[in-house]
C-alpha positions in Angstrom: -0.2 0.1 0.2 1.8 3.1 -0.7 5.5 2.2 -3.0 5.7 -0.3 -5.4 7.4 -1.2 -8.5 5.2 -1.0 -11.7 7.3 -2.2 -15.4 10.3 0.2 -15.6 9.1 3.1 -13.5 9.1 3.2 -9.4 5.6 5.1 -8.4 5.5 6.6 -5.1 2.3 7.6 -3.5 1.2 11.1 -2.8 1.8 12.9 0.7 -1.5 13.8 1.1 -4.8 11.8 0.0 -8.1 13.2 0.7 -10.6 11.5 3.1 -12.2 9.5 0.3 -8.9 8.0 -0.9 -7.9 7.1 2.6 -11.3 5.2 2.8 -11.0 3.5 -0.2 -7.4 2.4 0.3 -7.9 1.3 3.7 -11.3 -0.8 2.4 -9.3 -2.1 -0.3 -6.4 -3.4 2.1 -9.0 -4.4 4.6 -10.6 -7.0 1.4 -6.8 -8.0 0.8 -6.5 -9.1 4.1 -9.4 -11.4 4.4 -8.8 -13.1 1.0 -5.3 -13.8 2.8 -7.2 -15.1 5.6 -9.2 -17.2 3.5 -6.5 -18.8 1.9 -4.6 -19.6 5.4 -8.2 -21.3 6.4 -8.1 -23.8 3.0 -4.3 -24.3 3.6 -4.9 -25.2 7.2 -7.7 -27.6 6.0 -5.9 -29.1 3.4 -2.8 -29.8 5.8 -5.2 -31.4 7.9 -6.8 -33.7 5.7 -3.4 -35.2 4.7 
């Protein structure tokens, strides 16, 4: 969230985001965390079934 490499260039986040932009980024981050958590749950089930 914020910094990253994109193809051939380096992309830096803006220093000052609007409230709406911050909310959108946090919601996106929350969604990614939930997906990661679901992946962990699925992996645990796979390992327990082995």
